[in-house]
C-alpha positions as CSV (number, residue, x, y, z in Angstrom):
1,M,-0.1,0.2,0.1
2,G,1.0,4.0,-0.5
3,F,3.1,5.7,2.8
4,D,1.1,7.5,4.7
5,V,0.2,11.2,4.0
6,N,1.5,12.9,7.4
7,R,4.9,11.7,5.7
8,F,5.2,14.5,3.9
9,Q,5.5,18.3,4.0
10,G,2.7,20.8,2.8
11,D,0.1,19.1,0.2
12,V,0.1,16.0,-1.7
13,D,-0.9,15.7,-5.0
14,E,-4.5,14.0,-5.5
15,E,-4.1,11.9,-8.2
16,L,-1.2,10.3,-6.4
17,V,-3.4,9.3,-3.3
18,C,-5.0,6.2,-3.5
19,P,-8.9,6.4,-3.5
20,I,-9.7,3.2,-1.3
21,C,-6.1,3.3,0.8
22,S,-5.6,6.9,1.5
23,G,-2.3,5.9,1.1
24,V,0.4,8.3,-0.8
25,L,1.5,6.2,-4.6
26,E,4.9,4.5,-3.4
27,D,5.9,4.2,-6.9
28,P,3.8,6.1,-9.2
29,V,2.9,4.4,-12.5
30,Q,5.9,5.4,-15.5
31,D,5.4,3.3,-18.5
32,I,2.6,5.5,-20.0
33,D,1.1,1.9,-20.9
34,L,0.4,0.8,-17.7
35,F,-1.0,4.4,-16.9
36,F,-4.9,3.5,-17.4
37,S,-4.4,1.5,-13.6
38,K,-3.9,5.2,-11.9
39,F,-7.7,4.8,-12.3
40,L,-8.5,1.3,-10.7
41,A,-9.4,1.4,-7.1
42,C,-7.0,-0.5,-5.3
43,Y,-8.4,-3.9,-4.0
44,I,-7.4,-5.9,-0.6
45,L,-8.9,-9.6,-1.2
46,L,-10.0,-11.0,2.2
47,L,-11.0,-13.9,0.7
48,Y,-9.8,-16.1,-2.2
49,K,-12.5,-18.0,-3.7
50,V,-11.9,-20.3,-6.4
51,V,-10.1,-18.9,-9.0
52,V,-10.9,-19.6,-12.3
53,A,-8.0,-19.5,-15.4
54,Y,-10.9,-19.1,-18.9
55,K,-14.1,-18.4,-18.5
56,K,-15.9,-14.6,-18.8
57,T,-12.3,-12.4,-20.6
58,T,-14.6,-10.5,-23.3
59,M,-15.8,-8.6,-20.3
60,I,-12.7,-8.4,-18.1
61,K,-11.5,-7.2,-21.7
62,R,-14.3,-4.5,-22.9
63,T,-14.1,-3.1,-19.1
64,L,-10.1,-2.4,-19.6
65,S,-10.1,-1.4,-22.6
66,E,-13.0,0.8,-21.5
67,Y,-10.3,2.1,-18.6
68,N,-7.7,2.9,-21.7
69,C,-5.7,0.1,-21.5
70,P,-3.6,-0.1,-24.4
71,P,-5.1,-3.3,-26.5
72,H,-1.2,-4.5,-26.8
73,V,-1.6,-4.6,-22.7
74,I,-4.8,-6.0,-22.2
75,D,-3.8,-8.9,-24.6
76,E,-0.8,-9.8,-22.5
77,L,-2.9,-9.4,-19.5
78,M,-5.4,-12.0,-21.0
79,E,-2.9,-14.5,-22.4
80,N,-1.5,-14.3,-18.6
81,C,-4.7,-15.4,-17.1
82,H,-4.6,-18.3,-17.8
83,E,-2.5,-21.0,-15.5
84,R,-0.5,-22.1,-17.8
85,K,0.9,-18.6,-18.4
86,W,1.5,-18.4,-14.5
87,P,4.8,-17.2,-12.6
88,P,6.1,-20.8,-11.3
89,G,4.2,-20.0,-7.6
90,L,0.3,-20.2,-9.0
91,N,0.5,-22.3,-11.6
92,S,-0.7,-25.6,-10.3
93,L,-3.3,-26.0,-7.4
94,E,-0.7,-27.3,-5.1
95,T,2.1,-24.8,-5.5
96,R,-0.6,-22.3,-4.8
97,Q,-1.5,-23.8,-1.8
98,N,1.4,-24.0,-0.8
99,S,2.2,-19.7,-1.1
100,R,-0.9,-19.3,0.3
101,R,0.8,-17.1,3.3
102,Q,2.3,-13.9,0.4
103,Y,-1.7,-13.7,-1.4
104,D,-1.7,-11.2,1.1
105,N,1.2,-9.4,-0.4
106,Y,-0.4,-8.6,-3.0
107,V,-1.2,-5.2,-4.7
108,C,-4.4,-6.0,-6.5
109,K,-6.6,-3.4,-8.5
110,R,-10.6,-4.2,-8.5
111,V,-11.9,-4.8,-12.3
112,P,-14.7,-2.6,-11.8
113,G,-17.9,-4.0,-11.4
114,K,-16.4,-7.4,-12.9
115,Q,-15.0,-10.9,-10.1
116,A,-11.7,-9.7,-11.2
117,V,-8.6,-8.8,-10.4
118,L,-5.5,-7.0,-11.9
119,V,-2.2,-7.6,-10.8
120,L,0.3,-5.5,-12.7
121,H,3.8,-6.7,-12.0
122,C,4.7,-2.2,-11.9
123,D,2.6,-2.8,-8.4
124,N,3.8,-5.5,-7.0
125,M,8.1,-5.6,-6.6
126,H,8.3,-6.5,-3.9
127,M,6.9,-10.5,-4.6
128,P,8.9,-13.0,-4.7
129,E,10.3,-13.7,-8.3
130,D,8.0,-17.3,-8.6
131,M,4.7,-14.9,-8.0
132,M,4.4,-12.2,-11.0
133,V,4.8,-12.2,-14.9
134,E,5.1,-8.8,-16.4
135,P,3.0,-6.3,-17.3
136,G,1.0,-8.4,-14.4
137,L,-1.9,-11.0,-14.4
138,V,-5.9,-11.2,-14.3
139,M,-7.3,-13.3,-11.7
140,I,-10.8,-14.2,-12.2
141,F,-13.4,-15.7,-9.3
142,A,-16.1,-17.8,-10.0
143,H,-18.1,-17.1,-7.2
144,G,-17.1,-13.4,-6.6
145,I,-14.8,-11.3,-4.8
146,E,-14.7,-9.6,-1.3
């Protein structure tokens, strides 16, 4: 999450403050291709339900496009939503169960109106290498998210 706003002298630009956690962004996205993500709210996954790696991608693509995500980034994210493209720490049921403690450390952004979150590499540089892929991945849930 972000830095406490009281750490800074003077006013902090509102564009640098997360609307959910009210923290000042630690590493604002520099890459123009990922600029769209600043308009998605931070999201903490409190309960990981059944992850679906292959359903409902058309609606998620449409939503990301509405948030001005470049088409080539959408294509990469959608490709990475399939289990075969997930990083080693997530690519099987057994490794996901062994990595459960790491889930709390993900910085996720909810895909508005969808049962999915976006996990961008640029927001998760602190995660172990075996838990991330570039430019990120979309996690789609069978029974919604809490």
